[in-house]
N, C-alpha and C positions, 0 to 999 in steps of 0.2 A: 368704756374701757380706758384705763390710764394710758397716756401717750407712750410711756416707756414700754408697756405691755404690747401696744400696737406695733412698735418697732421690733420687739422680740418675735412676735408672730410672723411679721414680714420677713425677718432674717431667717427664721426657720423655714418658711415657705420657699425662699430663694435657695437655701442650702439643699432642700429636697429636690427642687427642679434641677439644680446644678449637678447633684449626684446622679439623678436619673438620666441627664444628658450624657454623662460619661458612660453609664452602663448601656444606654442605647447604642452608642458608638461601638462599645465592646461587642454587643449583639451582632452588629453589622459585620464585624471581623470574624466572629465565631457564632454563626447562625444556629448551630445545634445546641448552644448553651441556653436552654429554655429558662433556667433559673434566673439568669441575668435579665432576660426580658420581663419576667414576672416581677423581679425586684424593682426594675426601673418603672414599671407600670404602677406598682404599689406606691412609689415615691410621688408620682404624678397625682394619684388619687388623694394622697394625704395633703399635698400642696393645694389641690383643688378645694378640698374641704376647709382648710385653714383660710384660704382667700374668701370663700363664701361666708365663713364665719365673720371675718373682718367686715365684709360688706353688710351683713345682717346686723352686726353690732352698731355700725354707723347709721343704718336705717332706723333702728329702734331708738337710738340715742338722740338723733337730730330730727326725727319725724318726717323725713323724706328719703326717697330712694337715692342712694349715693351715686349720682351721676352728674353732679352740678359743677365739677371742676376737672382739670386735667388729671390730677392724681387719682381721683375716684374712677374716672373713665379708663385709666391705664389698669387699675386693679380689675375692673369688670372685663376689659379686653383680655387680660391674662387668664381670668377665669373662663371666659368664652373659648379661648384658644385651647386650654387644657381639657375643657369639657368636650369640644368637638373632636380633639385628638383621641380621647378615650372612647367616644362613640364609634369613631371610625375603626379603632383598633379592635373593639369588641365585634364589630360588624364584619370587617374584612379579614381579621386575623393576620395582618401583615406587619412584620417588625419594622419595616422601613418608614411607616407613617410617623412613629414617635421620633425616630432619628432625624427626620426632616422638620417636624412641627415643634419638637421640644426646645431647640435652641432659641427660636423666636419668642416663646413664652418666657424662657429664662432671661433673655435680654430685655424684654418689655418690663418684667418685674424688677430687674436690676435698675433700669432707667427710673422707674417710679420711686424706688426705695433709696437709691444712692445718688442719683443725679439731681432730682428736683429739690429745691430748697425746702427746708422743713416747714417754713410758713405756708408753702403751697400745698402741704399735706394736711393742713388744718381745715376743718369744716368751717364754713362761713354762712351767714344767713342768706337765704335765697333772695335774689332780686325779684321784683314783681312778675316779670315775664316768665320766670322759671317756676312760679307757683301754680303749676298746672299738672293735670294727669298725663298730659302729652309728654312730660319730661321722661317718664318711664317708657311710654309707648314708643316714642321717636328714638331716643338715644340708645335704649337697650337693643332695639332691632337693628339700628345702624351699626353698632359695635359687634353684634353677633354676625352680621353680614360681612364686616371687615375681617373678622376672625376666619370665616369660611373662605373668603376670597384670598386672604393671605396664605392660608394653607394650600389652597388649590394652585395659586401662583408659584409657591415654593416648589410644588411638584413639577410644574412646567419648567422652572429653572433647572431642577435636577435632571429632567428629561434632556434638556439642552446640554448639560454637562456630560451626561452619559453618552449622548449622541456624538458630541464633539470628541470625546475620548476615543470612541470607536472610529472617528474620522468618517462618519456617514451622515448624509443629509437625508432624513427619513420622511417619506411621504407615503403613508399607509394606504394600500389598495387591496381590495378583495381579489383573490385568485383561487379558482376552484381547485387547481392542482397543488399549489404551493402553500395555501392558507393565506398568511399575511406576507406581502412583498413590500420591500422598501426601495425606492428609486433614489439613486445617487445622482442628483442633477448637477452637482459641482464637477463631477468627473465624466459626465455624459455616458454613464454606464450603469448597469443594474447590478446591485450588490445585495444578495440575500444572506442574512446572517446565518451562519452554520450553527452557532451556539444557541441552542433552544432556550437555555436559561436566560440569556441576555434578551432574546426576543420576547420571552414571556414577561420579563421585568419591564422592558420598555412599553409593551402593550398595556401592562397593569398600571404603570405610572400615567400614561396618556389618558386612559379611560377614567382613572380615579380622579385626576385633575379636572377632567370635564364634568364629572359628577359633582364634585365639591363646589366648583364654580357655578354649576347649574343650580346648586342649593343657595349659594350666597347671593346670586344676582336678583332673584325675586325678593329676597329680604331687603337688599339695597333699594329696590324699587319701592317697596312698602315704606321703608324708612324715609326716603325722599318725599313721597307723597304725604306722609303724616307730618313731616317737617313743614311742608308748604301750608298744610291746613293749620298747624300750630302758629306759623308765622302770620297768617292772615288774622288769626284770633288775637295774637299778641300785638302785632304792629300794623295791622290793616292792609297787608299786602302778601300775596301768595309767594312772590318771588322778587327779590331785590338785587340780584346779581352781587350779593355778598361774596367775598373770596371763597369762603367755605362752600357756599351754594354752587359757585362756578366750578370748583374742583370736584364737587360731588357729581355734577353733571358730566364732567370730563371722565371721571371714574366709571360712571354708568355707561357712557358711550364706548369706552375701551372694552368693557366686558360684554356689551351688546354686540360689538364687532366680533369678539371671540366666539360667542355663541352662534351668531348669524353665520359665520364662516364654517363653523362645525356642522351646523344643521343643513344649511342650504348650499354651501360650496364644497361640502365634503372634505374640508381641511382637517387633517389629522397629523400628528407627529410634529415635525420641525416647525411648520408654518404656524399652527395654532399655539405651539409652545412659546414662540417668540411673542405673540400677542399676550398670552397669559403671563409670561415673565415680565413684560412691560407693566402689566396691571399691578404687580407687587410694588414697584416704585411709585405708581400713581396713587395707590391706596395710602402709602405712608406720607406722601406729599399732602394729600387731602386731609389726613388725620392730624399729623404733627406739623408739617412744614407751613401750612397756611396759618395755623394757630400762632406760630412763633414769629413769623416775619410779616404776616398780613394784618391788616386792620379791618375789623368788621364786627358784626354782632356776635360771631362765634369765637372770637379770639380769646385764647387763654394765656397768650404770650407775655413775657416780660422783657423781651429784647426791644 
């Protein structure tokens, strides 16, 4: 594909995601306007198809799966974010998912298209270490796990915002008479939300965040293990404490703590949302921050 055509398709994809983001926000304000939701969803589907088309063209043109540099990984991450968003929307039928997930997809694509220098968007010959089937296995699984964890973490952050707005510190507990009870530890008193819609919304966000992070964590684990095997094959060592490897381990530990406290400590609501929200920052540091400011085998940075 000519480079100018590549840019045009990317610009169209960004425009579609940007329009869909606006309509998702309209849907939040006017939830009964089903047409707006369907229109926003259609824009995401079209953008998803165009991004997949770009990845496929680069794959067939250059003979390797396009995950060899930062630009290509950003495209794949955007595609993964939109794919997971659509799957969740079709499964759970909730309009809030797109309103939360779509902005991060739009910003990720904008970063790859408008911020990265054009020379970084060009494909280049693979270095010997990347000429392996592990390129597809390791990087694709890692990026899909990032997409899942980012969406799950965003839901945790949104839970914290809603909780803070209602000035309640929520700690969900089962109660036979009242259903779900939320304890306000800040004010040493018990506050049960009277508004059933808010209660259902918070319960849905909390559970959905847990499910999505529960999906992303095993993928992250598989990605780290496959990366270790590939590193041993390419460089003769399973683990070298490269900055990317170190932050991947930190990311794994943060979400392991999240899942452990949910499963064994029965943390729900505010406490688990704080850990999940922290994971959002940790994932971005692992993915972008280390590449730009760190030096190591995984660095894409030019700073």
